C-alpha positions, 0 to 999 in steps of 0.5 A: 386354600391348599391346606389339608383338613380333616373331616369325620367320614360321616360328614364327608359322606353327607357332603358328597350326598348333598352335592350329588342330589344338588347336581342331579336335581339341577342338571341331570334330572331336567335333562333326563326328563326332557329326553324322555318327554321328547321320545314320548311326544314322538311316540304319541305322534306316531300313535295319533296317526293310527287312532280315529280320535287322536290324543288331545294335548290336554291329556299330555300336559304335565300333571303339575301344570294341570294341578296348578291350572285347576287350583288357580281356576277363577271358579275354584278361587271363588269356592276357596273364598266361600269355603274359608268364610264358612269354615272360619279358616284363612284363605291360604288354608282353604287354597291348600285344601283345594290343591290337595283335592286337585292332586287327588283328582288329576291323573298322570296319563302315560300313553305307554302304560295305556296303549302298551301295557293296559290294552294288552292286559285288557285284551288278555283278560277279556279273552281269557274269561269270555268269548267276546262279541260285538253287538249292535254297532253302527260304525258309519254313524259313529264316524259321522260324529264331528271330530271337534266334538268331545265323545262321552261313552255312557254305559250300564255297569254290570261288572268291574270287567266293564272297564276292561272290555270297553278299554280294549274294544275302543283301543283303535279309536281313542283313549278313554278317561274313566271316573273311578271311585274310592275302591281304586285308591289303594296302593299300588292300584292307585298309581296304575289307574292314574297312569291309565288316565282315570281320575278319582272321585269321592262319590259320597262327598258333599263338600262344596269345595271338593265338588267345585274342584271336581266339576271344573276338572270335568269341564276343562277335560271336556273342553279339552276334547278328552274322550271320557267314559262314565256309568250314569247308574253311579255303581254296579247293578245289584239286581241285574236291571239297568238302573236309574241315572245318578246325575252328579257327573252328568250335571258337570257336563251340562251346567254352564254349557254354552254352545257358542263357547264350549265344545259340543259333547256327543254321548254314545250309549254303550250296553254290556251283558254277560253270561256270567258276572264274576261278582254276581253273588257278591252283588246279590248279597249286597242287594239283600242287605240293602247297602253297597258294603260288599264285605267280600273276605280275602279267603273267599277271593283266594279260594275262588282264584286258586280253584280257577288257576288250578283248573287252568293248570290242569286243562279243565278251565272253561271260559264263562260263556259270552260277553257282548258290548253294543253301541247305541244311537249317539246324542248330541248335546247341542242338538238336544239343547235346541229342542229342549227347554231348561226346565228339568233338562238334566233329569230328562237327559239322564232318562233319555241316555238310560233309555238308549242304553236299555235299547241295545242291551245284548241278549245272551243265552244264560239270561234267556234260559234264566228267565225261562226256568224262573217262569215254571217250577219244572220244565222239560228240555223240549219245552225249554227249547221251544220257549227259548225260540219264542222268547228270542223271536219276540225280542228280535221283533222288538229290535233287540240285538240277540247273540245266537252262538253259531246262529243256531237257536237250539245250540244257543239254548244248549249253551245257556243250559250247560253254563247254568248247570255247571254252576248248579244254578239249575238241576237236571232230572232225567236224561235225553229230550225228556230231561226236566230242569228246575231251579236250585231254590237257594240260587233263585235270586242269582237266576233273577239277576241274569233274567232282570238284565233283559226283562225290559226287552220283552213283556213276557219276562217278569222282573224278580225283586227281593220283595217277591220272595218269602223271608225264608227264600231270601235267607237261603239266598244269602250265600257266599261266592261259589 
């Protein structure tokens, strides 16, 4: 037992490596995980004292446990058996497929990443790009929502900045769990987004097993009280209008809902609008092509970002105007089911939610000026300001929330004109009160994109679609980002 033996150096190193890994996995790693988990739990307890709606235990469960819970869910088990029969594969293979879907969907929420890093970055980006304003907001009505209910924010989708704005503005109330599409699954963005509590979805998947795993996750999260945020339109608006609802995610919240068993769900409509949408030209080009393949090349992104960085360094950068967020009237699913029959329930619910979103879309200077200059070939500054005042008064009379910078109608018109001129979307001819403004024709659809965002708030604004333009005008409008 005490004899010396000779070993090759490589074998000794290999034995020591295996011993180190075994010690770490059996003794060190569990202790380290326990230590950090206890610290995390204490930090979450302190955080929950500040939040209006505390982080639910569902979000704090270990990701591995949630994947297992989802994989062995009875409804998923039935879907696994059906998938095995229809695909002609062993049930174990179908089960492993379901587990892969579960691992893909279930997030790895980190309260530190969300409230420490995420909120700070969201606030920094929002204020760096925009003057952020809170529009319609009935705080008393939101506080009346039953604490035991699950809140789902339903929002119009104008820009990828929507995630950033709402995350920041809701930071003092709760954590938001987003459903994000395939665009966010690239490394390393995937890890960050998953740590922020978002879950990935394949929007175009028709695989029955995948849809069942996704629907069960949404149901478990909803019954677990997780505050969620979703875009019923299913994607970014390509022409600026608030579109019709896509009912996929909404159906998962409503199907098999039993008020006697499930938590009540309260939908809170949220509407956003911007004086400038960062992706406006990309979205309009996609609308012209008739598909959602945005095809934005890296060199154009680099040029765009580089120019603004240089402007920041030289002190010439100006923010992109105003961004505003409004909150509409909440809709309780329990109350809704009491007054509506089962027939066409989902479609009617989707229409009601989109209607409530449209009602609170904020009115900002650029969309108003864009709508006015599209009405006439040219007009003077005096005419523009007069028309601005009449149009804003009309929308206010209809209950729209209008943000007037400094509370001054004339200054608000000036802001809209200046921002559009900076981007050369409108052209000024002459000087002073009699200066005339006209549309830069290749940018007609860009102006229409902004005007369309508020067209539903006034009969005096006509929605402009691609079909309203001649083929030559459409061809001229297919421009690269400025």
